[in-house]
N, C-alpha and C positions, 0 to 999 in steps of 0.2 A: 173690617174683614179683609185679610190679605191672602189671596189664593196663589198657589204655585202650580204652574202647568209643567208637568214632568213626563219623561218618556223613557222607555227601555226598548232596545233594539234586538231583533232576531235577524241575523244576516250572515251571509257566507263570506268568509275571508280566507285568503291563502298566503302563499309564500311571497308573491309579487307585491313589494311595498308600494310601488306606484299605483297599482290597481287598488290596493287597500286604501290608500289615501284618496283615490278618486271616489270610492264607495263611501268613505267617511265624510268627504266633502259634500256629497249628494245628500247623505242622511242628515248632516248638520244643517244644511240649507233647507231641506224639507221640514225639519223640526222647527227651525227658526221661523219659517213662514207660517207655521201653525201656532206660533206663540209660545213654544216650549222654551223654558229657561234652564232646565236641568235635563241632560241627555246622557244615558248610559249605553255605551257600545260594548260588545262582548269581550271576553277573555281572548288574548292573543289576536286581537283584530289588526294589529300592526305586525304583519309578518307570519301570521298563521300559527296554529297549534302544532302538536306532535302528530305524526302520521299514524301512530299506533300507541297503545298503552301497554303493549307487551314489551319485552326487552328487545326491541328492534331498532335501537338507536342508529344502526348502520343504514337504515332506509334512506335517510338524507342527512344533510348537515344540521338540520333543525332550523328554527326561526332565526332571523338576523338579530344580533344582540345590539340594543340601542342604549346609549348613555342617557341618563335622566336629564343632563344638561346639554345634550347633543342636538344636532340640527333637526332630527326627526320630531322630537318632542316640541321643539320651537315651532316647527311647521304645524303641529297639531294645535298649539296655542293660537297661532295666527288664524287657523280655520275656525276655532271656537268663537273668537270675537266676544260678543256679549253673553254668549251661552256659557254655562258651566258644563263641561264635558268630561266624562269618565271613560277611559279606554285602556284595554289590556295590551301588554307588549312584553317582549323578552328584554330584561334589563341587564346591561353590561355594567357591573359594579366596579368601584375603585379597587376592591379587594381581588379582582380578577375572576370572580365567580359570576355566574349568570343566574338570574332569578326570574321566576314567572311573576310579573308585577302588573299593577294597575295604577294609573296616574289620573289625577283630577286637575284639570286646567281651565283657565279662562284666557281671554286675550291678553290679560295682564301677566300671565305666567303660571307656574306650577303651584297648586294649592296643597296638594297632598300626594303621597305615594305609599302603596302597600305591597309587600312581598308575600306571596302565597305561603302560608304556614304549613297547611296539611297537604300531603302529597299522596295521591292514589296510585296504586299498582306500581309501575316502574318509572313514574315521573321523576323520581329523585336521581335517575340516571342522566337526566338532561338539565335539571335545575337544582340549585341550592335552596334551602328552606328559610323563609322569613322567621322572625322571632318575636313579633309583637302585633297587637291590634291597638289602633288609636283613632280617635275622632278628631276632626279639625273643622274650623269655621270657613264658610264659603259665602258668596253673595246670596245664596238661596237657602242658607241654614247650615246647621252643624251636621256633618256627614261622617259616616264610618264606612269603610270599604272592605270587601273581602272577595276572594276568588274561589268559585266553584266548590270544591270539596270542603273548603273552610266552613261552608254553611251546614255541613252534616254534623258539626260539633256545636252544641248550644252555647258553649263557653265563648265562642268567637263573637257571635252577635251580642251576647250578654256583656262582654267586655266593652264593646263599642257603645252599647246603651248606657252602661254605667259611666262611660266617659262623656256622656251628654249627647250622643248621636240622636238626632231627630229623624234622620233618614238613613237607612241602611241600603247600600248599593252593592249588590253581588253580581259580578260579571263571570260568565261561565263559558266553557267549551264542553258541555255536558252531553254525552252520547246516549243513544239507546242501549238497551241491555246487550251484554256480550254473549250470553247464552239464552236459549229459548226466546230469541228476539221475536217481537210481533211484527208481522208484515205491515200492520197499521200502527204508525207511530203514536197516534192518539191513545192506543190501548197498551202501549209499551210500559212495562213495570218500572223502568228507570225514569220514564217521564213522570209517572205517578209520584215517585220519590222526590223528583225535582220540584214538582208543584207542592207536595206536602211540606217539604223543608221551607219553601218560600212562605207559605201561609203560617206555619208554626213559628218561624223566627220572628215574623212581624207580630203575631199575636202574643207570644210569651213576653216580648219586650215592649209591646204596645208602641211600636214605631212604624213609620211609613217605610215601605220596602220596594226597591226597584231591582228587578232581576233581568239582566240581559244574557243572551246566549247565542252561540254560533248556530247556524242553520245549514242545511244541505249535508254534504259529505266531504271528508278530507281523509285521504289514505284509507285505513280500514274503519274509520269512525263515521257514524251516521248520527248527526246531532238532532236533539229533540225540539229545538227552537223554544217556543213557550215563554217568550219574554213577557213580563207582566209588571203591573203596579199593584201593590197590596196595601190596604189601609191598616191602621193599628189594631183593628178588630179581626184581622186575618181574612178579610173579604177581598176578593180580586176585583179591582176597579177596571182594569183593562188587560187584555191578553192577546197575543198574536196567534195563538194556536201553534201548530208544529211547522208552519211555513214562515218565510221571511216577512218582516213587517215591523211597524213601530206601534207599541202599546202606549197610548197617551191618556193621562188622567189629570184632573185639576182638583186641588184640595187645599183647604186652609190648614196647613200642617200643625201650627200651634194649637188651633182649636180642636183638631182631630185628636191630638195627643192628650189634651186636657179632658176632652169628653171620654176618651177610652179609659183614662186613669182615674176618673172622678170617684167611682165607688170601689172598684177593685184595682188598686195600683200594684201591678206585679213587681215593679222595682221597689216601691215604697214598702210593700208588705213582706219583703224577703226576711229570712231569719238566718243570716250567714253563720251565726255561731252554732247552728245545728247541722250544717252541711258537712 
């Protein structure tokens, strides 16, 4: 039996890269001390998210754009060391565009990168859109990554599961409701959606699911936190609630997938010719 200790973070990150790296370093150190081998940090944790999801792009210049092969991502790999770390950032691509991206690294370098495909509200005013979902191998298993709104589309996680992902990692900057917002974030309807998507994506694909999210506030946005680890049956193993924290869980991933898929295998029992 080989278990994996994994964790998803709920934390507040902003525009100041130095401060963001200090927070990331603290979280990686804390996770490592608790035996975590896979750590998911939120969307846009390096440089912060957008200040608003309305068409207010003039509010500030937006997050700093970082090259995948640039010094900041190399700095992240150095911090990761023996851990496998997933973190969101604004990617400066060779084509001159900027993407809302998430990278997976270890101390050995970059293992995978995903550009957010689905863009909510006016996010497309700040970022270009990615065009694919793919899984990749890491020291802790085969992983598929997505960002925030991507998880609202079942096809995203299904594409990753069909590509062999054992663990889905979704990093978010998911805010509370824009209208009729609840004073109590725990009762916020957008938080309920966030949690429902996490559980459904894990269950329908029978994969392990890590969900990281921003916490606190940034600009006009109030984030719901709620980082969690979900098992292949859709059960929440660990959850931070709406505050900052680290949700840590330990699981034998291969055994959990085998057990979940033994009698009703959702991937095996598909009927693609009928859809």
